[in-house]
SEKETI-859460 format. One record per residue (C-alpha): residue number from 1; residue in three letters; x, y, z. Coordinates in nm, 2 decimals. Layout:
BEGIN
NUM,ALA,X,Y,Z;
...
END
This chain:
BEGIN
1,MET,17.32,-7.84,14.71;
2,LYS,17.63,-7.96,14.48;
3,LYS,17.36,-8.05,14.21;
4,ILE,17.18,-7.73,14.24;
5,TYR,17.50,-7.54,14.20;
6,HIS,17.61,-7.72,13.91;
7,ALA,17.26,-7.66,13.73;
8,LEU,17.29,-7.29,13.81;
9,MET,17.66,-7.27,13.65;
10,LEU,17.53,-7.45,13.35;
11,LEU,17.25,-7.21,13.29;
12,ILE,17.47,-6.89,13.36;
13,GLY,17.71,-7.04,13.11;
14,CYS,17.43,-7.09,12.84;
15,LEU,17.32,-6.74,12.90;
16,LEU,17.65,-6.60,12.86;
17,ALA,17.70,-6.79,12.53;
18,SER,17.36,-6.65,12.42;
19,CYS,17.45,-6.31,12.49;
20,GLU,17.79,-6.35,12.31;
21,HIS,17.62,-6.51,12.01;
22,LYS,17.37,-6.23,11.97;
23,GLU,17.64,-5.99,12.01;
24,LEU,17.84,-6.12,11.71;
25,CYS,17.52,-6.15,11.50;
26,PHE,17.45,-5.76,11.55;
27,ASP,17.78,-5.63,11.52;
28,HIS,17.82,-5.39,11.23;
29,SER,18.11,-5.17,11.14;
30,PRO,18.06,-4.81,11.26;
31,ALA,17.92,-4.54,11.02;
32,MET,18.20,-4.34,10.87;
33,GLU,18.21,-3.96,10.85;
34,VAL,18.22,-3.86,10.48;
35,GLU,18.26,-3.52,10.34;
36,VAL,18.04,-3.44,10.05;
37,VAL,18.17,-3.17,9.80;
38,PHE,17.97,-3.01,9.52;
39,ASP,18.21,-2.87,9.28;
40,TRP,18.06,-2.60,9.05;
41,LYS,18.36,-2.57,8.80;
42,ASN,18.11,-2.69,8.52;
43,SER,17.85,-2.44,8.62;
44,PRO,17.99,-2.15,8.79;
45,GLU,17.70,-1.94,8.74;
46,ALA,17.48,-2.16,8.97;
47,HIS,17.36,-2.03,9.30;
48,PRO,17.10,-2.31,9.43;
49,GLU,16.99,-2.28,9.75;
50,SER,16.97,-2.65,9.86;
51,MET,17.11,-2.98,9.73;
52,ARG,17.01,-3.33,9.76;
53,LEU,17.21,-3.65,9.74;
54,TYR,17.11,-3.99,9.69;
55,LEU,17.35,-4.31,9.77;
56,PHE,17.24,-4.64,9.61;
57,PRO,17.40,-4.93,9.78;
58,LYS,17.55,-5.19,9.50;
59,GLU,17.47,-5.46,9.71;
60,GLY,17.09,-5.36,9.69;
61,GLY,16.86,-5.21,9.93;
62,GLU,16.69,-4.87,10.00;
63,PRO,16.88,-4.57,9.87;
64,LEU,17.02,-4.32,10.12;
65,LEU,16.89,-3.95,10.11;
66,TYR,17.08,-3.66,10.25;
67,GLU,16.99,-3.29,10.22;
68,PHE,17.21,-2.98,10.23;
69,PRO,17.07,-2.64,10.30;
70,ASN,17.36,-2.48,10.08;
71,LYS,17.52,-2.54,9.74;
72,THR,17.87,-2.66,9.91;
73,GLY,17.81,-2.98,10.07;
74,GLY,17.88,-3.10,10.42;
75,ILE,17.94,-3.41,10.66;
76,ILE,17.73,-3.72,10.64;
77,LYS,17.78,-4.06,10.80;
78,VAL,17.76,-4.37,10.58;
79,GLN,17.82,-4.74,10.65;
80,PRO,18.14,-4.87,10.47;
81,GLY,18.06,-5.00,10.13;
82,GLU,18.01,-4.95,9.74;
83,TYR,17.74,-4.71,9.64;
84,LYS,17.64,-4.51,9.33;
85,ALA,17.57,-4.14,9.38;
86,LEU,17.32,-3.89,9.24;
87,CYS,17.29,-3.53,9.32;
88,TYR,17.07,-3.24,9.20;
89,ASN,16.96,-2.89,9.34;
90,SER,16.63,-2.96,9.54;
91,ASP,16.51,-2.59,9.53;
92,THR,16.28,-2.65,9.26;
93,GLU,15.87,-2.65,9.25;
94,THR,15.79,-2.72,8.88;
95,ILE,15.98,-3.04,8.86;
96,GLY,15.86,-3.38,8.97;
97,PHE,16.08,-3.68,9.03;
98,ARG,15.97,-4.05,9.00;
99,ASN,16.11,-4.39,8.97;
100,ILE,16.37,-4.31,9.23;
101,GLU,16.44,-4.65,9.36;
102,SER,16.75,-4.70,9.16;
103,MET,16.99,-4.47,8.98;
104,GLU,16.92,-4.63,8.63;
105,THR,16.55,-4.54,8.66;
106,PHE,16.56,-4.22,8.83;
107,GLU,16.38,-3.96,8.65;
108,ALA,16.29,-3.58,8.64;
109,TYR,16.00,-3.46,8.45;
110,ALA,15.80,-3.15,8.36;
111,LEU,15.47,-3.11,8.56;
112,LYS,15.15,-3.11,8.38;
113,GLY,15.03,-2.76,8.26;
114,ILE,14.75,-2.60,8.07;
115,LEU,14.73,-2.43,7.73;
116,ALA,14.50,-2.14,7.77;
117,LEU,14.49,-1.75,7.72;
118,GLY,14.24,-1.51,7.83;
119,GLY,14.05,-1.77,8.04;
120,SER,13.99,-2.03,7.78;
121,LEU,14.18,-2.32,7.62;
122,ALA,14.38,-2.26,7.33;
123,PRO,14.40,-2.49,7.01;
124,ARG,14.69,-2.71,6.97;
125,ALA,14.92,-2.71,6.65;
126,GLU,14.81,-2.99,6.41;
127,GLY,14.95,-3.33,6.47;
128,THR,15.04,-3.26,6.83;
129,GLU,14.70,-3.37,6.99;
130,LYS,14.85,-3.63,7.19;
131,GLU,15.13,-3.45,7.34;
132,ARG,15.10,-3.36,7.73;
133,ILE,15.09,-3.02,7.79;
134,ALA,15.40,-2.94,8.02;
135,LEU,15.49,-2.67,8.27;
136,GLN,15.83,-2.52,8.20;
137,PRO,16.10,-2.66,8.45;
138,GLU,16.29,-2.45,8.66;
139,MET,16.68,-2.47,8.64;
140,LEU,16.81,-2.80,8.73;
141,TYR,17.18,-2.89,8.80;
142,SER,17.29,-3.27,8.85;
143,ASP,17.59,-3.51,8.86;
144,ARG,17.63,-3.88,8.89;
145,ASN,17.91,-4.10,8.99;
146,ALA,17.88,-4.51,8.97;
147,ASP,18.18,-4.58,9.16;
148,ILE,18.19,-4.46,9.52;
149,ILE,18.36,-4.66,9.79;
150,ILE,18.33,-4.60,10.15;
151,LYS,18.60,-4.76,10.34;
152,SER,18.62,-4.86,10.73;
153,ASP,18.99,-4.81,10.75;
154,VAL,19.03,-4.46,10.61;
155,GLU,18.96,-4.19,10.85;
156,LYS,18.91,-3.87,10.61;
157,GLN,18.69,-3.96,10.30;
158,GLN,18.54,-3.73,10.04;
159,ILE,18.24,-3.77,9.78;
160,VAL,18.30,-3.49,9.50;
161,LEU,18.03,-3.43,9.24;
162,TYR,18.04,-3.18,8.98;
163,PRO,17.69,-3.07,8.90;
164,LYS,17.61,-2.91,8.57;
165,LYS,17.30,-2.79,8.36;
166,ALA,17.02,-3.04,8.29;
167,ILE,16.80,-2.78,8.15;
168,CYS,16.80,-2.59,7.83;
169,HIS,16.70,-2.22,7.76;
170,TYR,16.50,-2.12,7.47;
171,ASP,16.42,-1.77,7.37;
172,VAL,16.17,-1.65,7.10;
173,GLU,16.19,-1.30,6.89;
174,ILE,15.93,-1.21,6.65;
175,ARG,15.99,-0.93,6.42;
176,ASN,15.78,-0.72,6.20;
177,ALA,15.45,-0.78,6.39;
178,THR,15.16,-0.56,6.28;
179,ASN,14.91,-0.41,6.54;
180,LEU,15.06,-0.48,6.84;
181,LYS,14.91,-0.18,7.03;
182,HIS,14.56,-0.36,6.96;
183,ILE,14.65,-0.66,7.17;
184,SER,14.39,-0.68,7.48;
185,MET,14.48,-0.71,7.82;
186,ASP,14.46,-1.09,7.81;
187,GLY,14.78,-1.03,7.58;
188,ILE,14.97,-1.28,7.37;
189,SER,15.16,-1.59,7.42;
190,GLY,15.31,-1.89,7.26;
191,SER,15.37,-2.27,7.27;
192,LEU,15.65,-2.50,7.12;
193,SER,15.56,-2.88,7.05;
194,SER,15.77,-3.19,7.04;
195,LEU,15.99,-3.11,7.35;
196,ALA,16.14,-3.38,7.58;
197,GLY,15.91,-3.43,7.87;
198,GLY,16.19,-3.52,8.13;
199,PHE,16.53,-3.65,8.19;
200,HIS,16.70,-3.95,8.31;
201,LEU,16.94,-3.82,8.60;
202,GLY,17.12,-4.13,8.66;
203,GLU,17.17,-4.24,8.28;
204,ASN,17.22,-3.88,8.16;
205,HIS,16.98,-3.87,7.88;
206,LEU,16.63,-3.73,7.81;
207,THR,16.32,-3.93,7.85;
208,SER,16.12,-4.04,7.51;
209,GLU,15.79,-3.86,7.61;
210,LEU,15.71,-3.54,7.39;
211,VAL,15.53,-3.24,7.52;
212,THR,15.41,-2.91,7.41;
213,MET,15.52,-2.64,7.64;
214,PRO,15.33,-2.30,7.67;
215,PHE,15.55,-1.97,7.73;
216,GLU,15.48,-1.59,7.77;
217,LEU,15.54,-1.35,7.50;
218,LYS,15.58,-0.96,7.57;
219,THR,15.60,-0.67,7.32;
220,THR,15.96,-0.51,7.31;
221,GLY,15.88,-0.24,7.05;
222,SER,15.61,-0.15,6.82;
223,THR,15.68,-0.43,6.60;
224,THR,15.86,-0.68,6.80;
225,LEU,15.78,-0.95,7.06;
226,LYS,16.00,-1.16,7.28;
227,GLY,15.97,-1.45,7.51;
228,ASP,16.20,-1.72,7.67;
229,PHE,16.15,-2.03,7.87;
230,TYR,16.34,-2.32,8.03;
231,THR,16.28,-2.68,7.89;
232,PHE,16.46,-3.01,7.92;
233,GLY,16.54,-2.99,7.54;
234,GLN,16.47,-3.21,7.26;
235,HIS,16.59,-3.54,7.11;
236,ALA,16.85,-3.50,6.81;
237,SER,16.67,-3.81,6.65;
238,ASN,16.31,-3.69,6.72;
239,PRO,16.12,-3.74,6.39;
240,GLN,15.82,-3.50,6.49;
241,PRO,15.85,-3.12,6.38;
242,HIS,15.89,-2.83,6.61;
243,LYS,15.58,-2.62,6.57;
244,LEU,15.57,-2.28,6.74;
245,VAL,15.22,-2.14,6.79;
246,VAL,15.14,-1.77,6.86;
247,TYR,14.82,-1.69,7.03;
248,ALA,14.68,-1.34,7.04;
249,ILE,14.35,-1.19,7.16;
250,MET,14.27,-0.84,7.01;
251,SER,14.10,-0.55,7.17;
252,ASP,13.76,-0.64,7.00;
253,GLY,13.79,-1.01,7.12;
254,ASN,13.91,-1.14,6.79;
255,LYS,14.12,-1.46,6.87;
256,ARG,14.37,-1.56,6.65;
257,TYR,14.66,-1.84,6.63;
258,TYR,14.95,-1.87,6.40;
259,THR,15.16,-2.17,6.33;
260,PHE,15.53,-2.16,6.25;
261,ASP,15.75,-2.46,6.17;
262,VAL,16.06,-2.39,6.35;
263,THR,16.22,-2.74,6.33;
264,ASP,16.53,-2.63,6.14;
265,GLN,16.60,-2.38,6.38;
266,VAL,16.58,-2.61,6.69;
267,ASP,16.75,-2.91,6.54;
268,ASN,17.04,-2.70,6.42;
269,ALA,17.10,-2.47,6.70;
270,PRO,17.48,-2.40,6.74;
271,ASP,17.43,-2.46,7.11;
272,PRO,17.14,-2.70,7.20;
273,TYR,17.13,-2.55,7.56;
274,ASN,17.09,-2.21,7.44;
275,VAL,16.84,-2.20,7.14;
276,HIS,16.75,-1.87,6.97;
277,ILE,16.44,-1.87,6.75;
278,ILE,16.36,-1.60,6.50;
279,LEU,16.03,-1.55,6.34;
280,ASP,15.98,-1.28,6.07;
281,ARG,15.62,-1.12,6.04;
282,LEU,15.31,-1.17,6.25;
283,PRO,15.00,-1.01,6.07;
284,LEU,14.77,-0.94,6.37;
285,PRO,14.45,-0.79,6.25;
286,GLN,14.32,-0.43,6.29;
287,PRO,14.03,-0.44,6.52;
288,ILE,13.68,-0.42,6.40;
289,PRO,13.54,-0.07,6.52;
290,GLY,13.23,-0.10,6.75;
291,GLU,13.30,-0.47,6.84;
292,GLY,13.44,-0.61,7.16;
293,GLY,13.32,-0.67,7.53;
294,PHE,13.21,-1.03,7.48;
295,GLN,13.41,-1.33,7.63;
296,PRO,13.49,-1.58,7.32;
297,THR,13.52,-1.93,7.37;
298,VAL,13.77,-2.19,7.25;
299,ASP,13.57,-2.27,6.94;
300,GLU,13.60,-1.90,6.82;
301,TRP,13.97,-1.92,6.77;
302,GLU,14.06,-1.85,6.40;
303,GLU,14.37,-1.99,6.25;
304,THR,14.58,-1.79,6.02;
305,VAL,14.73,-2.01,5.73;
306,PRO,15.06,-2.17,5.86;
307,ILE,15.35,-1.96,5.80;
308,ASP,15.67,-2.11,5.64;
309,ILE,15.98,-1.94,5.74;
310,SER,16.36,-1.98,5.64;
311,MET,16.61,-1.83,5.88;
END
């Protein structure tokens, strides 16, 4: 009996030691409550419906993702450690995100679009054939902080980020256009080439890809047209010219396009986040009596000699 008793006590001791070792192996510091604050002092006009926050552990591992159904922030739980933080508004539909595994590669990009008018593909400006056609992005606000420390011995902690615009606004004004009243129901539109296709949110700079971006034009008077669109902007060092093409389908089915070199206006805009492009003279043709009613194809687009302008 004594031998059995000693054996039983030895077994219990081993089990207790095993449990104690296991508890020590899986002991983690408790997650800390942290207040996330989005301060909009850099973009007071912004009113996004939701925000997204990524925390990238500096020691490696999967990024942590937090969603906020507002623009102000909220309380999250985070393990103590060192992180890199990245935020942006998540209420967009025309912006894609890729390479999100790390802050250094995190990229927002314009989704694929189509260059067409009146149900048929429209021609590109000469020399831009290899550029991707991109949808114009919605407004995007973002900020980053590479030095976030969550401590285990501090009760009240904050992560404060200051989102600001990551998108530019371009507007186009065309003066002295002729025969606007003869534009067909399919209307008139434009495109601008050699714009940035995306933005590295974590590194705060544009991506190298160049895209062509279509945009709408509307008549605002008997001889004037206006249009505006959002874009990621353009590289100051981009050697490619910016070609603005105006496409028009007249009431008799006549399809014309006009190419303008607006490089100087884009490159030398006083505010690169708000670019104003002015075109003077757009000689739309007078419809030919008795024609119309057919559906022209892309091959029937007729180019008017490119127009050089100095504004």
